[in-house]
N, CA and C atoms as an extended XYZ file, in Angstrom:
540
Properties=species:S:1:pos:R:3:atomname:S:1:resname:S:1:resid:I:1 pbc="F F F"
N       116.273      124.524      118.831 N   MET     1
C       116.809      123.180      118.657 CA  MET     1
C       117.284      122.706      119.979 C   MET     1
N       116.934      121.492      120.317 N   LEU     2
C       117.235      120.915      121.581 CA  LEU     2
C       118.741      120.483      121.703 C   LEU     2
N       119.343      120.780      122.900 N   ASN     3
C       120.611      120.336      123.111 CA  ASN     3
C       120.638      118.925      123.691 C   ASN     3
N       121.281      118.020      122.945 N   HIS     4
C       121.249      116.559      123.402 CA  HIS     4
C       122.634      116.147      123.929 C   HIS     4
N       123.404      117.105      124.327 N   GLN     5
C       124.848      116.893      124.781 CA  GLN     5
C       124.808      115.768      125.890 C   GLN     5
N       124.060      115.878      126.909 N   LYS     6
C       124.039      114.923      128.006 CA  LYS     6
C       123.346      113.633      127.681 C   LYS     6
N       122.566      113.550      126.688 N   THR     7
C       121.717      112.319      126.299 CA  THR     7
C       122.347      111.724      124.995 C   THR     7
N       123.415      112.262      124.471 N   HIS     8
C       124.023      111.676      123.297 CA  HIS     8
C       124.639      110.303      123.680 C   HIS     8
N       124.526      109.279      122.777 N   PRO     9
C       125.035      108.008      123.116 CA  PRO     9
C       126.412      107.883      123.725 C   PRO     9
N       127.303      108.824      123.239 N   LYS    10
C       128.721      108.775      123.740 CA  LYS    10
C       128.798      109.176      125.133 C   LYS    10
N       127.752      109.873      125.670 N   GLU    11
C       127.681      110.244      127.108 CA  GLU    11
C       126.924      109.150      127.963 C   GLU    11
N       126.105      108.332      127.257 N   VAL    12
C       125.233      107.470      127.984 CA  VAL    12
C       125.809      106.073      128.029 C   VAL    12
N       126.308      105.505      126.895 N   ILE    13
C       126.810      104.176      126.803 CA  ILE    13
C       128.158      104.133      127.441 C   ILE    13
N       128.361      103.402      128.467 N   LYS    14
C       129.619      103.285      129.178 CA  LYS    14
C       130.215      101.966      129.215 C   LYS    14
N       129.420      100.904      128.815 N   HIS    15
C       129.965       99.529      128.897 CA  HIS    15
C       129.690       98.901      127.560 C   HIS    15
N       130.509       97.922      127.155 N   CYS    16
C       130.376       97.226      125.999 CA  CYS    16
C       128.980       96.450      125.923 C   CYS    16
N       128.343       96.589      124.796 N   LEU    17
C       127.026       95.880      124.727 CA  LEU    17
C       127.113       94.382      124.537 C   LEU    17
N       128.289       93.857      124.209 N   ARG    18
C       128.468       92.404      124.081 CA  ARG    18
C       129.069       91.843      125.359 C   ARG    18
N       130.233       92.351      125.805 N   CYS    19
C       130.770       91.644      127.019 CA  CYS    19
C       130.638       92.406      128.355 C   CYS    19
N       130.174       93.626      128.311 N   GLY    20
C       129.844       94.403      129.506 CA  GLY    20
C       131.060       95.123      130.131 C   GLY    20
N       132.181       95.000      129.554 N   CYS    21
C       133.428       95.665      130.153 CA  CYS    21
C       133.210       97.301      129.975 C   CYS    21
N       134.083       97.971      130.728 N   ASN    22
C       133.976       99.381      130.646 CA  ASN    22
C       135.064      100.048      129.731 C   ASN    22
N       135.660       99.220      128.829 N   ASN    23
C       136.642       99.708      127.864 CA  ASN    23
C       135.957       99.867      126.532 C   ASN    23
N       134.737      100.517      126.560 N   PHE    24
C       133.990      100.784      125.299 CA  PHE    24
C       134.108      102.209      124.964 C   PHE    24
N       135.045      102.474      124.038 N   ASN    25
C       135.490      103.783      123.796 CA  ASN    25
C       134.871      104.378      122.471 C   ASN    25
N       134.620      105.691      122.410 N   THR    26
C       133.994      106.254      121.245 CA  THR    26
C       135.067      106.525      120.276 C   THR    26
N       134.718      106.449      119.027 N   LYS    27
C       135.603      106.792      117.852 CA  LYS    27
C       134.765      107.769      116.982 C   LYS    27
N       135.358      108.314      115.951 N   ASP    28
C       134.613      109.112      114.985 CA  ASP    28
C       133.717      110.168      115.536 C   ASP    28
N       134.132      110.999      116.549 N   GLN    29
C       133.334      111.966      117.202 CA  GLN    29
C       132.072      111.422      117.721 C   GLN    29
N       132.095      110.246      118.267 N   GLY    30
C       130.935      109.648      118.946 CA  GLY    30
C       129.956      108.949      117.997 C   GLY    30
N       130.381      108.691      116.811 N   ARG    31
C       129.513      107.960      115.811 CA  ARG    31
C       129.702      106.465      115.907 C   ARG    31
N       130.719      106.004      116.602 N   SER    32
C       130.928      104.577      116.818 CA  SER    32
C       131.727      104.325      118.058 C   SER    32
N       131.593      103.097      118.598 N   PHE    33
C       132.241      102.634      119.801 CA  PHE    33
C       133.000      101.343      119.527 C   PHE    33
N       134.216      101.111      120.117 N   ARG    34
C       134.953       99.932      119.927 CA  ARG    34
C       135.291       99.445      121.326 C   ARG    34
N       135.041       98.203      121.617 N   CYS    35
C       135.408       97.571      122.865 CA  CYS    35
C       136.872       97.170      122.799 C   CYS    35
N       137.697       97.526      123.741 N   GLU    36
C       139.045       97.236      123.814 CA  GLU    36
C       139.321       95.816      124.277 C   GLU    36
N       138.248       95.170      124.945 N   GLU    37
C       138.401       93.783      125.445 CA  GLU    37
C       138.053       92.714      124.361 C   GLU    37
N       136.822       92.870      123.769 N   CYS    38
C       136.282       91.871      122.821 CA  CYS    38
C       136.357       92.241      121.410 C   CYS    38
N       136.744       93.578      121.130 N   ASN    39
C       136.789       94.115      119.752 CA  ASN    39
C       135.467       94.308      119.161 C   ASN    39
N       134.328       94.366      119.884 N   PHE    40
C       133.034       94.611      119.336 CA  PHE    40
C       132.970       96.115      118.852 C   PHE    40
N       132.398       96.231      117.686 N   LEU    41
C       132.322       97.605      117.088 CA  LEU    41
C       130.810       97.858      116.931 C   LEU    41
N       130.417       98.989      117.489 N   TYR    42
C       129.038       99.471      117.465 CA  TYR    42
C       128.893      100.771      116.840 C   TYR    42
N       127.964      100.948      115.823 N   TYR    43
C       127.788      102.265      115.183 CA  TYR    43
C       126.503      102.913      115.641 C   TYR    43
N       126.500      104.201      115.795 N   ILE    44
C       125.360      104.964      116.147 CA  ILE    44
C       124.729      105.281      114.750 C   ILE    44
N       123.559      104.659      114.432 N   ASN    45
C       122.957      104.918      113.119 CA  ASN    45
C       121.528      105.548      113.380 C   ASN    45
N       120.989      106.016      112.305 N   SER    46
C       119.599      106.653      112.381 CA  SER    46
C       118.644      105.496      112.242 C   SER    46
N       117.598      105.635      113.025 N   SER    47
C       116.467      104.711      112.974 CA  SER    47
C       115.455      105.222      111.849 C   SER    47
N       114.915      104.378      111.101 N   ALA    48
C       113.979      104.616      110.083 CA  ALA    48
C       112.596      105.011      110.702 C   ALA    48
N       112.033      106.038      110.149 N   ALA    49
C       110.739      106.469      110.511 CA  ALA    49
C       109.933      107.039      109.339 C   ALA    49
N       108.656      107.029      109.427 N   VAL    50
C       107.711      107.548      108.396 CA  VAL    50
C       106.916      108.691      108.974 C   VAL    50
N       106.687      109.607      108.111 N   ALA    51
C       105.798      110.760      108.353 CA  ALA    51
C       104.852      110.975      107.140 C   ALA    51
N       103.585      111.392      107.539 N   CYS    52
C       102.621      111.398      106.459 CA  CYS    52
C       102.016      112.867      106.300 C   CYS    52
N       101.861      113.333      105.104 N   LEU    53
C       101.192      114.571      104.721 CA  LEU    53
C        99.863      114.103      104.230 C   LEU    53
N        98.714      114.379      105.027 N   ILE    54
C        97.439      114.129      104.627 CA  ILE    54
C        96.587      115.369      104.591 C   ILE    54
N        96.033      115.672      103.429 N   PHE    55
C        95.273      116.953      103.241 CA  PHE    55
C        93.793      116.761      103.128 C   PHE    55
N        92.945      117.608      103.651 N   ASN    56
C        91.548      117.599      103.552 CA  ASN    56
C        91.182      118.308      102.189 C   ASN    56
N        89.943      118.219      101.692 N   PRO    57
C        89.501      118.766      100.434 CA  PRO    57
C        89.823      120.276      100.323 C   PRO    57
N        89.796      121.029      101.486 N   ALA    58
C        90.143      122.441      101.540 CA  ALA    58
C        91.633      122.792      101.365 C   ALA    58
N        92.427      121.713      101.419 N   GLY    59
C        93.853      121.909      101.277 CA  GLY    59
C        94.632      122.148      102.614 C   GLY    59
N        93.883      121.835      103.702 N   LYS    60
C        94.451      121.882      104.991 CA  LYS    60
C        95.174      120.585      105.352 C   LYS    60
N        96.290      120.713      106.118 N   LEU    61
C        97.160      119.641      106.497 CA  LEU    61
C        96.698      118.967      107.737 C   LEU    61
N        96.487      117.637      107.890 N   LEU    62
C        96.179      116.990      109.090 CA  LEU    62
C        97.400      116.965      109.945 C   LEU    62
N        97.254      117.388      111.243 N   LEU    63
C        98.290      117.368      112.241 CA  LEU    63
C        97.713      116.575      113.414 C   LEU    63
N        98.623      115.910      114.072 N   THR    64
C        98.260      115.252      115.248 CA  THR    64
C        98.746      116.036      116.438 C   THR    64
N        98.076      115.789      117.579 N   ARG    65
C        98.599      116.342      118.883 CA  ARG    65
C        99.104      115.131      119.696 C   ARG    65
N       100.340      115.292      120.046 N   ARG    66
C       100.978      114.117      120.720 CA  ARG    66
C       100.476      113.816      122.093 C   ARG    66
N       100.141      112.557      122.403 N   ALA    67
C        99.676      112.162      123.707 CA  ALA    67
C       100.818      111.720      124.600 C   ALA    67
N       102.022      111.598      124.072 N   ILE    68
C       103.123      111.134      124.930 CA  ILE    68
C       104.332      112.010      124.722 C   ILE    68
N       105.281      111.984      125.572 N   ASP    69
C       106.660      112.534      125.405 CA  ASP    69
C       107.486      111.675      124.490 C   ASP    69
N       108.368      112.267      123.768 N   PRO    70
C       108.772      113.660      123.823 CA  PRO    70
C       107.741      114.515      123.013 C   PRO    70
N       107.578      115.755      123.420 N   GLY    71
C       106.674      116.620      122.861 CA  GLY    71
C       105.209      116.499      123.086 C   GLY    71
N       104.896      115.906      124.284 N   ARG    72
C       103.470      115.806      124.666 CA  ARG    72
C       102.724      117.110      124.509 C   ARG    72
N       101.613      117.018      123.858 N   GLY    73
C       100.730      118.139      123.645 CA  GLY    73
C       101.056      119.075      122.411 C   GLY    73
N       102.190      118.781      121.818 N   MET    74
C       102.611      119.554      120.616 CA  MET    74
C       102.055      118.869      119.382 C   MET    74
N       102.134      119.696      118.299 N   LEU    75
C       101.690      119.175      117.013 CA  LEU    75
C       102.752      118.314      116.344 C   LEU    75
N       102.305      117.331      115.518 N   ASP    76
C       103.203      116.440      114.888 CA  ASP    76
C       102.514      116.014      113.594 C   ASP    76
N       103.256      115.327      112.685 N   LEU    77
C       102.654      114.688      111.552 CA  LEU    77
C       102.438      113.128      111.944 C   LEU    77
N       101.347      112.600      111.401 N   PRO    78
C       101.125      111.148      111.716 CA  PRO    78
C       102.320      110.324      111.129 C   PRO    78
N       102.596      109.208      111.853 N   GLY    79
C       103.676      108.481      111.451 CA  GLY    79
C       104.329      107.748      112.656 C   GLY    79
N       105.594      107.200      112.412 N   GLY    80
C       106.247      106.541      113.558 CA  GLY    80
C       107.385      105.690      113.060 C   GLY    80
N       107.980      104.919      113.957 N   PHE    81
C       109.092      104.132      113.597 CA  PHE    81
C       108.754      102.899      112.722 C   PHE    81
N       109.782      102.598      111.865 N   VAL    82
C       109.738      101.440      111.019 CA  VAL    82
C       110.307      100.280      111.985 C   VAL    82
N       109.550       99.209      112.090 N   GLU    83
C       109.961       98.072      112.979 CA  GLU    83
C       111.097       97.257      112.244 C   GLU    83
N       111.844       96.543      113.031 N   PRO    84
C       112.933       95.727      112.424 CA  PRO    84
C       112.276       94.801      111.357 C   PRO    84
N       112.928       94.702      110.200 N   MET    85
C       112.513       93.819      109.077 CA  MET    85
C       111.157       94.193      108.456 C   MET    85
N       110.748       95.388      108.702 N   GLU    86
C       109.501       95.962      108.095 CA  GLU    86
C       109.846       96.824      107.027 C   GLU    86
N       109.109       96.706      105.864 N   ARG    87
C       109.218       97.609      104.759 CA  ARG    87
C       108.616       99.032      105.222 C   ARG    87
N       109.280      100.062      104.605 N   VAL    88
C       108.823      101.436      104.949 CA  VAL    88
C       107.355      101.574      104.564 C   VAL    88
N       106.964      101.071      103.421 N   GLU    89
C       105.563      101.190      102.923 CA  GLU    89
C       104.543      100.398      103.927 C   GLU    89
N       105.003       99.422      104.523 N   ASP    90
C       104.136       98.679      105.420 CA  ASP    90
C       104.082       99.433      106.752 C   ASP    90
N       105.151      100.078      107.124 N   ALA    91
C       105.205      100.844      108.372 CA  ALA    91
C       104.185      102.029      108.215 C   ALA    91
N       104.199      102.613      107.069 N   LEU    92
C       103.311      103.773      106.850 CA  LEU    92
C       101.875      103.340      106.981 C   LEU    92
N       101.435      102.255      106.380 N   VAL    93
C       100.128      101.733      106.479 CA  VAL    93
C        99.806      101.293      107.902 C   VAL    93
N       100.709      100.630      108.587 N   ARG    94
C       100.437      100.207      109.995 CA  ARG    94
C       100.345      101.478      110.897 C   ARG    94
N       101.127      102.428      110.811 N   GLU    95
C       101.128      103.691      111.681 CA  GLU    95
C        99.835      104.439      111.499 C   GLU    95
N        99.391      104.613      110.219 N   ILE    96
C        98.118      105.341      109.967 CA  ILE    96
C        96.917      104.569      110.589 C   ILE    96
N        96.963      103.258      110.470 N   LYS    97
C        95.867      102.446      111.065 CA  LYS    97
C        95.976      102.577      112.573 C   LYS    97
N        97.172      102.477      113.150 N   GLU    98
C        97.256      102.550      114.645 CA  GLU    98
C        96.880      103.856      115.144 C   GLU    98
N        97.328      104.940      114.523 N   GLU    99
C        97.135      106.319      115.050 CA  GLU    99
C        95.843      106.968      114.709 C   GLU    99
N        95.357      106.637      113.524 N   LEU   100
C        94.138      107.281      113.047 CA  LEU   100
C        92.990      106.431      112.787 C   LEU   100
N        93.261      105.090      112.704 N   GLY   101
C        92.114      104.112      112.593 CA  GLY   101
C        91.505      104.032      111.112 C   GLY   101
N        92.352      104.451      110.142 N   VAL   102
C        91.879      104.495      108.756 CA  VAL   102
C        92.873      103.723      107.888 C   VAL   102
N        92.427      103.471      106.671 N   GLU   103
C        93.256      102.697      105.730 CA  GLU   103
C        93.903      103.747      104.660 C   GLU   103
N        95.181      103.417      104.288 N   VAL   104
C        95.868      104.166      103.242 CA  VAL   104
C        95.398      103.640      101.868 C   VAL   104
N        94.924      104.614      101.066 N   LYS   105
C        94.541      104.262       99.682 CA  LYS   105
C        95.802      104.421       98.729 C   LYS   105
N        96.574      105.473       98.990 N   GLU   106
C        97.706      105.773       98.099 CA  GLU   106
C        98.754      106.532       98.862 C   GLU   106
N        99.982      106.263       98.518 N   ALA   107
C       101.132      106.943       99.184 CA  ALA   107
C       102.195      107.224       98.195 C   ALA   107
N       102.719      108.455       98.213 N   LYS   108
C       103.787      108.782       97.389 CA  LYS   108
C       104.865      109.485       98.107 C   LYS   108
N       106.102      108.924       97.949 N   PHE   109
C       107.298      109.513       98.725 CA  PHE   109
C       107.635      110.841       98.175 C   PHE   109
N       107.918      111.798       99.123 N   ILE   110
C       108.287      113.200       98.639 CA  ILE   110
C       109.686      113.639       99.155 C   ILE   110
N       110.075      113.250      100.383 N   CYS   111
C       111.329      113.760      100.883 CA  CYS   111
C       111.738      113.050      102.228 C   CYS   111
N       112.962      113.285      102.725 N   SER   112
C       113.321      112.768      104.027 CA  SER   112
C       114.152      113.890      104.691 C   SER   112
N       114.103      113.872      106.063 N   PHE   113
C       114.878      114.746      106.868 CA  PHE   113
C       115.314      113.994      108.052 C   PHE   113
N       116.553      114.352      108.594 N   PRO   114
C       117.016      113.726      109.739 CA  PRO   114
C       116.410      114.450      110.993 C   PRO   114
N       116.378      113.714      112.085 N   ASN   115
C       115.811      114.215      113.327 CA  ASN   115
C       116.573      113.603      114.432 C   ASN   115
N       116.512      114.303      115.657 N   SER   116
C       117.092      113.688      116.826 CA  SER   116
C       116.194      114.252      118.027 C   SER   116
N       116.053      113.305      118.975 N   TYR   117
C       115.279      113.763      120.168 CA  TYR   117
C       115.734      112.861      121.327 C   TYR   117
N       115.527      113.359      122.618 N   ALA   118
C       115.908      112.582      123.804 CA  ALA   118
C       114.658      111.835      124.252 C   ALA   118
N       114.818      110.491      124.419 N   PHE   119
C       113.840      109.638      124.914 CA  PHE   119
C       114.469      108.699      125.969 C   PHE   119
N       113.872      108.678      127.186 N   SER   120
C       114.363      107.930      128.297 CA  SER   120
C       115.787      108.283      128.539 C   SER   120
N       116.217      109.498      128.460 N   GLY   121
C       117.606      109.958      128.741 CA  GLY   121
C       118.627      109.566      127.705 C   GLY   121
N       118.130      109.318      126.529 N   PHE   122
C       118.979      108.845      125.435 CA  PHE   122
C       118.638      109.501      124.087 C   PHE   122
N       119.613      110.022      123.414 N   THR   123
C       119.268      110.691      122.150 CA  THR   123
C       119.096      109.602      121.075 C   THR   123
N       117.971      109.720      120.412 N   VAL   124
C       117.518      108.797      119.306 CA  VAL   124
C       117.667      109.731      118.033 C   VAL   124
N       118.370      109.027      117.072 N   PHE   125
C       118.444      109.697      115.759 CA  PHE   125
C       117.575      108.911      114.764 C   PHE   125
N       116.806      109.737      113.917 N   THR   126
C       115.913      109.126      112.980 CA  THR   126
C       116.250      109.775      111.631 C   THR   126
N       115.758      109.042      110.600 N   LEU   127
C       115.579      109.501      109.319 CA  LEU   127
C       114.114      109.472      108.961 C   LEU   127
N       113.435      110.638      108.916 N   ASP   128
C       111.992      110.677      108.748 CA  ASP   128
C       111.637      110.727      107.276 C   ASP   128
N       111.180      109.592      106.782 N   MET   129
C       110.829      109.441      105.360 CA  MET   129
C       109.345      109.912      105.159 C   MET   129
N       109.146      110.883      104.265 N   THR   130
C       107.792      111.448      104.228 CA  THR   130
C       107.046      111.109      102.908 C   THR   130
N       105.721      110.850      103.097 N   PHE   131
C       104.900      110.481      101.964 CA  PHE   131
C       103.626      111.435      102.002 C   PHE   131
N       103.138      111.740      100.735 N   ILE   132
C       101.841      112.312      100.649 CA  ILE   132
C       100.864      111.170      100.613 C   ILE   132
N        99.884      111.155      101.464 N   VAL   133
C        99.037      110.046      101.694 CA  VAL   133
C        97.490      110.332      101.390 C   VAL   133
N        96.854      109.469      100.715 N   GLN   134
C        95.444      109.526      100.570 CA  GLN   134
C        94.848      108.467      101.494 C   GLN   134
N        93.940      108.765      102.306 N   ILE   135
C        93.260      107.754      103.120 CA  ILE   135
C        91.853      107.479      102.661 C   ILE   135
N        91.327      106.407      103.166 N   ASP   136
C        89.942      105.963      102.633 CA  ASP   136
C        88.840      106.901      103.144 C   ASP   136
N        88.849      107.410      104.309 N   ASP   137
C        87.768      108.217      104.860 CA  ASP   137
C        88.211      109.224      105.902 C   ASP   137
N        88.420      110.563      105.608 N   LEU   138
C        88.806      111.513      106.622 CA  LEU   138
C        87.782      111.609      107.755 C   LEU   138
N        86.511      111.345      107.458 N   ASP   139
C        85.520      111.469      108.576 CA  ASP   139
C        85.601      110.333      109.567 C   ASP   139
N        86.270      109.263      109.170 N   ALA   140
C        86.347      108.048      109.977 CA  ALA   140
C        87.536      108.119      110.984 C   ALA   140
N        88.315      109.165      110.946 N   ILE   141
C        89.568      109.242      111.788 CA  ILE   141
C        89.135      109.217      113.264 C   ILE   141
N        89.848      108.425      114.004 N   VAL   142
C        89.660      108.281      115.487 CA  VAL   142
C        91.095      108.282      116.045 C   VAL   142
N        91.550      109.339      116.720 N   PRO   143
C        92.823      109.376      117.298 CA  PRO   143
C        93.094      108.262      118.252 C   PRO   143
N        94.201      107.624      118.136 N   ALA   144
C        94.557      106.479      119.110 CA  ALA   144
C        96.066      106.396      119.181 C   ALA   144
N        96.430      105.317      119.956 N   ASP   145
C        97.880      105.050      120.186 CA  ASP   145
C        98.560      106.246      120.830 C   ASP   145
N        99.516      106.976      120.233 N   ASP   146
C       100.194      108.030      120.861 CA  ASP   146
C        99.656      109.443      120.302 C   ASP   146
N        98.406      109.435      119.752 N   VAL   147
C        97.758      110.664      119.226 CA  VAL   147
C        96.576      110.958      120.103 C   VAL   147
N        96.607      112.150      120.662 N   ALA   148
C        95.531      112.660      121.525 CA  ALA   148
C        94.414      113.341      120.777 C   ALA   148
N        94.732      114.010      119.671 N   ALA   149
C        93.675      114.676      118.872 CA  ALA   149
C        94.251      114.874      117.495 C   ALA   149
N        93.482      115.336      116.528 N   VAL   150
C        93.897      115.789      115.290 CA  VAL   150
C        93.273      117.146      115.021 C   VAL   150
N        93.978      117.907      114.157 N   THR   151
C        93.564      119.238      113.786 CA  THR   151
C        94.000      119.477      112.360 C   THR   151
N        93.421      120.430      111.663 N   TYR   152
C        93.830      120.733      110.280 CA  TYR   152
C        94.222      122.234      110.275 C   TYR   152
N        95.372      122.468      109.560 N   LEU   153
C        95.820      123.850      109.301 CA  LEU   153
C        96.317      123.943      107.980 C   LEU   153
N        96.306      125.135      107.339 N   PHE   154
C        96.973      125.348      106.050 CA  PHE   154
C        98.441      125.300      106.363 C   PHE   154
N        99.225      124.683      105.526 N   PRO   155
C       100.715      124.626      105.779 CA  PRO   155
C       101.356      125.952      106.069 C   PRO   155
N       100.909      127.012      105.538 N   ASP   156
C       101.554      128.364      105.737 CA  ASP   156
C       101.299      128.825      107.146 C   ASP   156
N       100.202      128.334      107.804 N   GLU   157
C        99.840      128.728      109.188 CA  GLU   157
C       100.667      127.943      110.304 C   GLU   157
N       101.340      126.986      109.964 N   ILE   158
C       102.080      126.134      110.953 CA  ILE   158
C       103.279      126.823      111.359 C   ILE   158
N       103.462      127.030      112.673 N   LYS   159
C       104.675      127.627      113.209 CA  LYS   159
C       105.657      126.542      113.808 C   LYS   159
N       106.857      126.834      113.561 N   GLU   160
C       107.895      125.819      114.092 CA  GLU   160
C       107.811      125.521      115.529 C   GLU   160
N       107.520      126.525      116.397 N   ASP   161
C       107.424      126.342      117.820 CA  ASP   161
C       106.224      125.502      118.313 C   ASP   161
N       105.263      125.347      117.381 N   ASP   162
C       104.101      124.488      117.796 CA  ASP   162
C       104.334      123.026      117.427 C   ASP   162
N       105.391      122.732      116.662 N   LEU   163
C       105.722      121.385      116.259 CA  LEU   163
C       106.650      120.648      117.281 C   LEU   163
N       106.437      119.403      117.510 N   ALA   164
C       107.333      118.627      118.494 CA  ALA   164
C       108.734      118.537      117.984 C   ALA   164
N       108.857      118.430      116.627 N   PHE   165
C       110.236      118.099      116.030 CA  PHE   165
C       110.549      119.028      114.874 C   PHE   165
N       111.852      119.492      114.881 N   LYS   166
C       112.366      120.269      113.801 CA  LYS   166
C       112.194      119.634      112.455 C   LYS   166
N       112.308      118.251      112.333 N   SER   167
C       112.171      117.611      111.084 CA  SER   167
C       110.834      117.738      110.485 C   SER   167
N       109.789      117.853      111.361 N   MET   168
C       108.433      117.954      110.847 CA  MET   168
C       108.254      119.395      110.243 C   MET   168
N       108.844      120.312      110.848 N   PHE   169
C       108.862      121.721      110.248 CA  PHE   169
C       109.537      121.738      108.880 C   PHE   169
N       110.715      121.027      108.853 N   ASN   170
C       111.466      121.002      107.619 CA  ASN   170
C       110.725      120.339      106.533 C   ASN   170
N       109.993      119.267      106.888 N   ILE   171
C       109.185      118.554      105.871 CA  ILE   171
C       108.050      119.426      105.300 C   ILE   171
N       107.393      120.185      106.187 N   ILE   172
C       106.253      121.081      105.842 CA  ILE   172
C       106.843      122.167      104.932 C   ILE   172
N       107.986      122.779      105.346 N   GLN   173
C       108.575      123.760      104.613 CA  GLN   173
C       108.984      123.252      103.126 C   GLN   173
N       109.530      122.047      103.060 N   TYR   174
C       109.901      121.417      101.797 CA  TYR   174
C       108.633      121.298      100.969 C   TYR   174
N       107.608      120.877      101.560 N   TYR   175
C       106.322      120.751      100.738 CA  TYR   175
C       105.881      122.059      100.229 C   TYR   175
N       105.907      123.150      101.073 N   ILE   176
C       105.415      124.520      100.608 CA  ILE   176
C       106.288      124.947       99.536 C   ILE   176
N       107.641      124.803       99.642 N   ASN   177
C       108.653      125.329       98.640 CA  ASN   177
C       108.583      124.511       97.278 C   ASN   177
N       108.123      123.322       97.362 N   ASN   178
C       108.100      122.536       96.151 CA  ASN   178
C       106.784      122.100       95.577 C   ASN   178
N       105.761      122.641       96.043 N   ASN   179
C       104.413      122.271       95.542 CA  ASN   179
C       103.535      123.491       95.390 C   ASN   179
N       104.083      124.564       94.990 N   ARG   180
C       103.297      125.824       94.684 CA  ARG   180
C       103.278      126.128       93.285 C   ARG   180
């Protein structure tokens, strides 16, 4: 597990996001900030993200190889951030189209797991909502966006150290434990 002590928002955010003063103090063990000058209150919340479990006919799970940091070169599940004012279901369809170049035929929610990682010197907290996804054509997949390549492995073959994020391992383990 990565140590985000130096990139945690309570260590990075030093000035009020509204008025810019330096009396922006953390409360609740760093989960919120209150400006002593303008009384602005800011909460550190999780960003919504989607992750997809896509299987081939042999029962192997599609994994992507990350083209960018964090975790460049490591395995991941296809997916990404939900944009502001975007429905989770629409984000899932958009991310699969952007990363794999294919259309979603069907998606079923199965679980969610929290995640955190450092990006640009700042810890980002996410809630990774996971769906089992059927796509229109596995043979038409073309890695794009932040995906360098795709590979297929049986879920039991996937090692935690090969995955970019702990939440992806938790998702795969959840699937293994609840779908046998």
